[in-house]
N, C-alpha and C positions, 0 to 999 in steps of 0.2 A: 788255797782257794776261798778262804775265810773272806777276803775282802771283795771277792765277785761276789760271795753273796750277801755280802753287805751292800753291795751296789745295787745288785737285783732289789735287795730290799727297799732302799731308796727309791729308786725308781717305781716301784709298786707303789708305796707311799705316796710319790708326787702325782700319781694317775687314779689314786682310790677317792672315792667321796669325801671332799673335806681338803682334798690336796692343793695341788698348784693351779690355778686358774690356766695360766698359759701352758704348761705341760697337758691337761687334760684336753686344749683346744686342739692339740695337734694330731695330725693323719700322716701316714706315710707321705704323702705329696706334701705336704707343708712341710715336713722335714726333711725332705729331699735335698734343698738348696744348705742345708746347715751341715748335711753329709758329706756333699759335695766340699764344703770350704773347711772343713775340719780334715778332709784327706789332703787337700792342698796346704794347709798350714804345718801337717805333717810332714810332708813331702818339703818344704820351706826351711823346718827345723833340721831336718835332715841334712841339707843343702848347706846350712849354717855349721854343721857340726856340734851342735849343743847339746848334750847329752838331756839334761835337765828339762831341757824345752821339748826334744821329742818325748820324754816320758808323760810331761803333762798333756802335750798333744794329742800322744796316743790314748790318753786317758780319756779326753774330749771326744775322741772318735769312738772310743768303747762305748761311752756313755750314749751315744747316738746306736748304737746296734743294739745295746739292751733295750733304749726304749722303742725301737722299732719291733722289737722281738715282744715287749710288752703288749704292742697294741696289737700284734697279732695274735697273742694270746686270749686278748679280750674278744677280739673278732670270730676265735676258734679257727685259725688258720694254719698258725706254726708256735711253737715256743722257742725260750733261748735253748732248752735243752734239746730240742729238735735242730735247731740251729747248728748246737756243736755237734751232735751227731750226725748230721749229715757232712760237714767239713770233713771229719774224723774219719767217717766210710769213705768219703772221696779221696784222701791222702791215701789210705791204706792201699784201695783200689789201683791209684794210678801210681804207687811206687811197688810194683809186684818183686823189681831188683832187692827190695829191703823186706818185704814181709812175705815173699813168695819165693818162686825157684827160678824165674827170669834172670837174664844174665844183661848186665847194661855196663858195656865197658868205659864208655865216657857219657857227657853230658848231653853230647848230640843222639845219642843212644835211648836217653832217659827221655829228650825231648818229643822223638818218635814213638816209643812208647805211650808217653802221656796222651799225643794226638789221635793215636790209634784207640786207644782206650777212651779217652773223649768220644770219637765217633761211635765207638760200639755204645756208648750210654745213650748217644741220641738217637740210635738206629739207621746211623748211615753206614754207606757203603765203606766196607775196610779199605779202598783205595777212592780218596776223596776226588770228586768231579773237578776241582779247582785247588791250586795250591792257596789261594787266596782264602784265609777262613774269617768267619764270621767274626766283628768286634763290635762291641757296645756302641751304640750310635753316639750314645753323649761322651766318646772318647776325643780328644781334643785333638782338632784337626793337624795338626803339625804332627803330634804321638801317632794318630793314625797313618798318615803319611810316610811315616817311618817305618811303622809294621808292615805296612803294603807293599813298601819298598822291599824290605828284607823277604818278605813272602815270596816276591817274585822272582827274589836272587838265589830263593833256593835250588830252581830248575835252571840255573845260569842266566835268567833272564835279566840282566846288570851290566855294568859297565865294567871292563877290566881294571880299572884304575879311576883317581880321583879327576884325570884330564876330562873324560867323559861326562861327568856330571855337571863340569864347569862350562865346558863348550856347548853344553844344552843351556845353561844359565845364558851364557852370551845369545843364544839364538832366541830363547825367550826373550831377552829384552829387545832385541829387534821386533819382534812379531807383537811385543805390545805397544811399542812405540806405532806402528804400523794402525795397529786398532785405536790408539788414541786421537792420530793423526786424523783416522777417517772417522772418527766420532762415534763408533759405534760401539755401544754401553756393553751390549752383552758378549762383543769379543774381547773386550777389556777386562771383564770380570774373569774371561776363561782364560785369556793369556797370563793375568796376573796370579790364577790359580795354579797354572803350569810354572810359572815361573817360583811360586812357593813350594811347590811338589820337587821341581828341578834341586831348589835351595836345601831342600830334607836329605835328597841323594847327598849331597855334595858332603853334608855333615855327617852322614852315616858313613860314608869312606874313611872318614877320619876319628870314627867311634866319636862322634861329637852328637850331644843329646840338642837337639835342634829347639825344643820347648826352654831349655835351660838357656842355649845361645841368645835366644830372643828375649828371655827375661832380664837378662845381663844387658841387652842393649836396651832395654826399655828402664833398667835402673840409672844406667847412665845417664841416658837423656834426661831422666828426672832429676840428678843431680846437676848436669850443667843448667836445665832450665831454671832450677832455683835459685843458681848462681845470675843468671840472668835477670831473674824477678829480682835480684836483690842490687844488681847495677841499673836497673830501669826506676827505681824508688828515687836516684839521684839525678836522673835525667830525663828529659820530656821528647827527647829525640825517638821515635817508635817508627824511623825509616826502616826498610827492609836491609841497607846497606849499614846501618849502624846496629841493627839486630845479629845480622852475619858476623861482623866485628866482634859484637859481642860471645856470641856463640864459639868464635874461632879461638877466644882469648880463654873461655871457659874449658874447651878441649884442651887447650895448651897447659893450661893449669893442672887439669885431670892427669895428662900426661906426666906432668913434672912430678905431681904428686908420687904417682905410680913409680916413676924410675928413682925418686927418691926413696921411698919405701923397701925395695928390692936392691937398693943400693946398701 
């Protein structure tokens, strides 16, 4: 805990009179984007499997937590100690199978206990009106769609296998095409949304993280596009046909490199 004390002391110094002008200007609202950015950088480091990067990014995230707590302390709303106390108390309350006499045979039982205790804390009925539990409004849309779909599946509102969402995808593509042909912008937006929702259901059936699947697709697009940019510097041809040829070439080179690595 010595280093935690040191970190808190550094943040206190930065926020004190004569400290850092930038840090002194910050508020919970101005720090919010940095908090989200650091959380995403932690996730990126985890995906890369880089232990040292994970450690560094967790430090950046922790710095944001301590800085938020320092501002809370200045405003008289909460302290870092209260933040730690609240999460400690919550963990003990929501793990009665560890810190109490409750028996939980498996992880499903643990989750049910967690949800029941959470409802009690909020003063909600022991049996929720809906299995669709509240989720943060700032949650990425694809992740939210996956969570909502999983919640609905808890009571059997789900396809028995992957063929269901696959057929739903095909259906939504047809409806999107009809909306496009009709020139109905509202309908187009709704149908594209349905299309994305169906795609997350298909991912869920295979245990695929839809957020990561999209990120991987974007990364592959960026790699291919950079290759196209390099080729375009050698040619003045900007026709769609030429660009399609360059794209196909970049894609084939990428596939070849992957196959070579696997071999």
